[in-house]
C-alpha positions as CSV (number, residue, x, y, z in Angstrom):
1,M,67.0,-27.6,-53.3
2,S,68.2,-30.6,-55.1
3,L,70.5,-30.0,-58.1
4,V,68.7,-32.6,-60.3
5,S,65.4,-34.2,-60.9
6,V,64.2,-37.2,-62.9
7,K,61.5,-36.8,-65.5
8,D,60.6,-38.1,-68.9
9,A,63.2,-37.7,-71.6
10,P,61.5,-37.8,-75.0
11,G,62.5,-40.9,-77.0
12,K,64.7,-42.2,-74.1
13,G,62.5,-43.0,-71.1
14,R,63.6,-41.3,-68.0
15,G,66.4,-38.9,-67.7
16,V,68.2,-36.6,-65.2
17,F,67.6,-32.8,-65.5
18,A,69.3,-29.8,-63.9
19,Q,67.1,-28.0,-61.4
20,R,69.3,-24.9,-61.6
21,N,72.1,-23.6,-63.8
22,L,75.3,-25.7,-63.2
23,K,78.8,-24.6,-64.0
24,K,81.6,-26.5,-65.8
25,D,83.6,-28.6,-63.3
26,E,80.8,-28.5,-60.7
27,L,80.0,-31.7,-58.9
28,I,76.5,-32.8,-59.7
29,G,76.3,-35.7,-57.3
30,T,77.9,-38.7,-55.8
31,C,76.2,-42.1,-55.8
32,H,77.1,-45.2,-53.8
33,V,77.2,-48.5,-55.9
34,I,76.4,-52.1,-55.3
35,V,79.2,-54.2,-56.7
36,L,78.6,-57.5,-58.3
37,L,81.3,-60.1,-58.7
38,P,82.4,-61.2,-62.2
39,E,80.5,-64.5,-61.9
40,E,77.3,-62.6,-61.3
41,V,77.6,-60.4,-64.4
42,N,76.3,-63.0,-66.8
43,T,73.2,-63.4,-64.7
44,L,72.8,-59.7,-64.7
45,E,72.8,-59.7,-68.5
46,L,69.5,-61.7,-68.3
47,T,67.7,-59.1,-66.3
48,Q,66.3,-55.6,-66.9
49,L,69.3,-54.3,-65.0
50,H,71.6,-55.1,-68.0
51,N,71.0,-51.6,-69.3
52,Y,71.8,-49.9,-66.0
53,Y,75.1,-51.2,-64.8
54,F,78.6,-49.9,-65.0
55,A,81.7,-52.0,-65.8
56,W,83.6,-52.0,-62.5
57,G,87.0,-52.7,-61.0
58,T,90.5,-52.1,-62.4
59,D,89.9,-54.9,-65.0
60,S,86.2,-54.1,-65.6
61,R,85.2,-57.6,-64.8
62,E,82.8,-56.7,-62.0
63,A,79.6,-54.7,-62.4
64,A,78.2,-51.9,-60.3
65,I,74.6,-50.7,-59.9
66,A,74.5,-47.0,-59.0
67,L,72.1,-46.0,-56.3
68,G,70.1,-42.8,-56.3
69,Y,69.9,-41.3,-59.8
70,G,73.2,-42.7,-60.9
71,S,71.9,-45.3,-63.3
72,L,69.3,-42.9,-64.9
73,Y,71.7,-40.5,-66.7
74,N,71.2,-41.0,-70.5
75,H,74.0,-41.5,-73.0
76,S,75.2,-39.0,-75.5
77,Y,78.3,-38.8,-77.8
78,A,78.2,-35.0,-77.0
79,P,77.6,-35.2,-73.2
80,N,77.5,-32.2,-70.8
81,A,78.7,-34.3,-67.9
82,T,81.0,-37.2,-67.1
83,Y,81.3,-39.8,-64.4
84,Q,84.4,-40.8,-62.3
85,K,84.7,-44.2,-60.8
86,D,86.0,-44.3,-57.2
87,F,86.7,-48.0,-56.7
88,S,88.1,-47.7,-53.2
89,N,85.0,-46.0,-51.8
90,G,82.4,-47.6,-54.0
91,L,81.2,-44.4,-55.6
92,L,80.4,-42.8,-58.9
93,K,80.9,-39.1,-59.1
94,Y,79.1,-37.0,-61.7
95,V,80.7,-33.8,-62.8
96,C,79.8,-31.1,-65.4
97,I,82.2,-30.9,-68.3
98,K,80.4,-27.7,-69.6
99,D,77.8,-25.3,-68.3
100,I,74.4,-26.8,-68.0
101,H,71.2,-24.7,-68.0
102,K,68.3,-25.1,-65.7
103,G,65.8,-27.6,-67.2
104,E,68.5,-29.2,-69.5
105,E,69.0,-32.9,-69.6
106,I,72.3,-34.0,-68.1
107,T,73.9,-36.7,-70.2
108,I,77.1,-38.8,-70.0
109,N,79.0,-40.9,-72.5
110,Y,78.5,-44.5,-71.5
111,N,82.0,-45.3,-72.7
112,C,83.3,-43.3,-69.7
113,D,85.4,-41.0,-71.8
114,P,83.3,-38.0,-73.1
115,E,85.2,-38.2,-76.5
116,D,84.9,-41.9,-77.0
117,K,82.6,-42.7,-80.1
118,T,82.7,-46.5,-79.7
119,P,79.2,-47.8,-80.5
120,V,77.1,-48.7,-77.5
121,W,74.8,-51.7,-77.2
122,F,71.6,-50.0,-78.3
123,D,70.4,-47.9,-81.2
124,I,71.1,-44.2,-80.9
125,T,68.2,-41.8,-81.5
126,S,68.6,-38.4,-83.0
127,Q,68.5,-36.9,-79.5
128,N,71.6,-38.8,-78.4
């Protein structure tokens, strides 16, 4: 059984949801990424993918598109999961930072740090 599924997240489009209860510090999943060079990032900003990429590389000048469900986790300033960048292996790892109940949406803070309240590039709805 898969740990997660993708379905409609009211007010947000699609989201990733727990298929069973998940425990704090549990690995939710690992996603390979496609890395784009710094000179390709400006072009990416002109596409629909601009909402789905991660800043990448030690200087954050590259971009990464996560495969699988990796780019479908929604943002929250009170997330229940986090992601870890593994530059050397081209991976994003998603980990629970608190217990998550079956059927609950799994959210991450797009600023990488779960405590970071820096404004993101889109309007936050009350569900975020």
